[in-house]
N, C-alpha and C positions, 0 to 999 in steps of 0.2 A: 702944271710938273716939265721940268724943264731937263737936259743933259747935253753939258758941255762933251764934244768931241773932237780928240787932235788925231787928225792925219800926219804922220811923219814919212811926205814923201824922199826915202832916202836914194842915196848914190851908194849903194853896196858896196865896201871894199873886197873885193875877192878874195874870199877862202881865210878872211882873216878877221874871227869872231871877237879878239879883245880890242881890235882897230874899231870895227862896228860897234861896239858897247859904248865906246869911249864919245863915239860920234853921236849917237843916240842919249849920251848922258849929257852932252852939251844941249841938246837940244831940250832936256829936260829941265836942266839948271835956268832956263832963260825962259820955261814957261809961266803963264798966267794960271789960274785956275783951271784944272781938269777933272773931269769924271773919267772918261776910259782915253786911252792911247793906241790907238790903231797902227802895227810896225808892218811890211810888207813882208811876203812870202819870203822865207829862207832867207831870214833879215841879217843872220850872223856871218851867212856865207857865198849869197848870190844862188842863183838856180843851178844847182851843179849835179852834175852824175858822177861825180866822184866822191860819193858818201864815205867811201872806207876811211877817208882821212881824216872822218868826223864823230867815228865812234864814240869817242869819248865825250864828245862837247856837249851832247842832247842836255845831262842833268845839268850842264853849267851855262846851260840857255834858258832854262828853266828857273835856275838859282838865282841867277839874274834879272829876269822878269819878277820873282818874287820880291827880290832887294826893292825894286824901283817902286813895285805897286806898296809897301810899303813903308817906304820913306816919302811917296807924294799921296797918299794914299787915295789910288785910284786903280782903276781895272785895265789891266796891261795884254793888250792880246797882239798875236802874228805867229806866223809859222816857221818851223826850224827844222833840223834833219833830226831823227830820232832812233835810234836803234835799240830794239827790243825784242827776245824773242828769236833772234837768229834773222828778222829780217829789220829793213830801213823802211820809216814812215816820212812822208813830208806830213808833220805833223800840226795841226793850229792849236794853240793854248790862250786861254782867258783866266786870267791870274786874278785874283781878286784881292783887297788892299792886305786881308787876313793871312795872306799865303796859300787859302785855298785854290783851287784850279778846275778847270776842265779840259775836256781836249776832244780835238775833231780830226779823224786823220781823212787826207784827200781821198776824194771817192773816184773824180774821173782824171786819169793819169794821160797825159801828153804824151799821144803813142806817137808823135810825129817827132821827137824829141828824142824816144825810145826808153822813155819814164817807166814806164812796167816793167823795163828790164833791171829797175836798179830800186825801184819802190815798192811797196805793199798798198795795195788799193784798201780804202776804209769800207765800212759794210753799213754803218750807222750813220744818219742823221743825229744833227745835236740842236735843243734849243734849248737857251738858259737866260737865268734873269738876273736883273741885276740894276738895284734903284728903281723899281718898280715897272721897267721895260722886259723887253723879252726879245732876245736876239736869235739869229740862226747864222751862224759860220760857215763859209766857203771859200776853195782857194782855187784860184787862177781860172783853170779849165773847165771847173766846177759852171761857170758863168755860160755855158755853152749849151746846158742841160738843164732845161727851166722845167722840167717835172721834179729831178731833185729839189729844189728850191721852193716849191708850190706853195703858199701860203695858205693854209689851211683852216682860215678863221672861223669855222663853223666849228669847230672841236678847238673846244677851250686850250688842251692840251699841247696841241699842235702847231696854235698858230704864233706868229712874231710880229714885232713892232719895227727891227730893224735887219736888215742882212747886211753882213758884215764881208766883204769879199777883198783878201788878201791877194797881191800877185806878182809876178815877175813877167807883162805883158808888154811883149816887143812894139816898136812904134811902128813896125811895116805894116803891122794888124791894128794899130789903134781906135780905128773908127768903128772896129767892131765891138771892143771895149767901151768907146762911149756910148753906143748904140745899145747895147747888150744891157748895161748898167740900167741906163734909163727905162729899157723895157720891164726887166724885173721890178721896178718900183713901180710902173703903173698897172703890171698885171698882177702884181701881190700887195697894192694896196700900202705900202710898207716905205719907211726912210731905207736907201741903199748907201753903203760906204763903200767907195771904192780904192783902197791903199796900192798905188804901185811904185815903181820902183824908175829912179834916173840911171843914167849914165851907160858906163859901155861894160859888157861883163868879162869872162876869160875866155868867152866862146866869140869873142869880138861881134856880141850882138848888141844894139843899141836901144835903150828903153828911152822914153820922153815923159813920163809918170802920167798925165791925163789922171792924178787923182780928182776925185769928186766925192759930192755927197749930194743925192738928187731925193727929191720930196715926193710923196705919194702920188702927185700927180706928173712927175717926171721936171719938176723946175729944178734948175742949178742953183744950190745951196752955195757951193763952193768949187770952186776948180783951180787947178794950178798944173802946168805942165815946164819941163827943161831947166826946172831948176829942185835942188833940193831944199824942201817947206816945210816947216810946222803948220799945218794949218787948222784952226781953232773955226767952230762952228758950235753955235745952240741951238739942238732941236726942242723941239713943243711937241707935248702927248696931246693936248687939246685942240689945238689942229687936224689932227692924224684922226682922233676918235669922231669928232663931229664931221668928218669925210667921209668916212664909212659908215656913218650912221646914214647921213644923206642920200649916198650916193654907194649903197650896199651891193656891189656886183659880186663879192664874193659869197653871198647867199647862192650863187649859180653854177658854182666850181662844180667840175664833172667829177665822179666817183672814178677812183683808179687805184691800181696796187701797184707797185714795185717790187717787181721780181729781179733779184741779183742774183 
């Protein structure tokens, strides 16, 4: 069983959703067959604290994702600004080809950038299925908190095969990104997909990408930096299942409870 994963490492145009839609569509029009497309964190705007400017745009972003998913018959994933019940969320959507979707709100808000002053933290993990694969979505700063993403393979309802991290992770701390993505793959015995942006944002912060996919042993399956690029990699289920069977470290996972 295989899955073709596309990571779009974008140079996000600051505060220009319509221009970013066009940029994504240009890559989609040139793509080969995909099963899923992963877009960066806040792919319509860049990581901004000026969320009030985009109060009406969240529905448009979701509708665009539905459009792409339907036209190309793929699952589309990424996060954007959402205004709901008098609060703003940094929300991850995974949209199925039929227009149905699931959502995850970023749990760990980046306090050094005062994200918590502008966005409301999520309180629920999400694991969902597509094409007989199980996924866990996570957003940027979530990467630093391994308990939140612990793969509970002993429980059939809580285990997953692929962790998806979408981010605006700056160049100045990119070694942390590279190291932690690989660590999450090894400790959770899963594939890890990391989709980061490139370019310079409206706060003059530089991003160099380092988008990648790591396998369950921490081996690099694809990697890109310093340029906008659509990376396509085929993931195989059988090697993952064989590795877990032959080296079932997950059976010794500590029991724990997350208290919010």
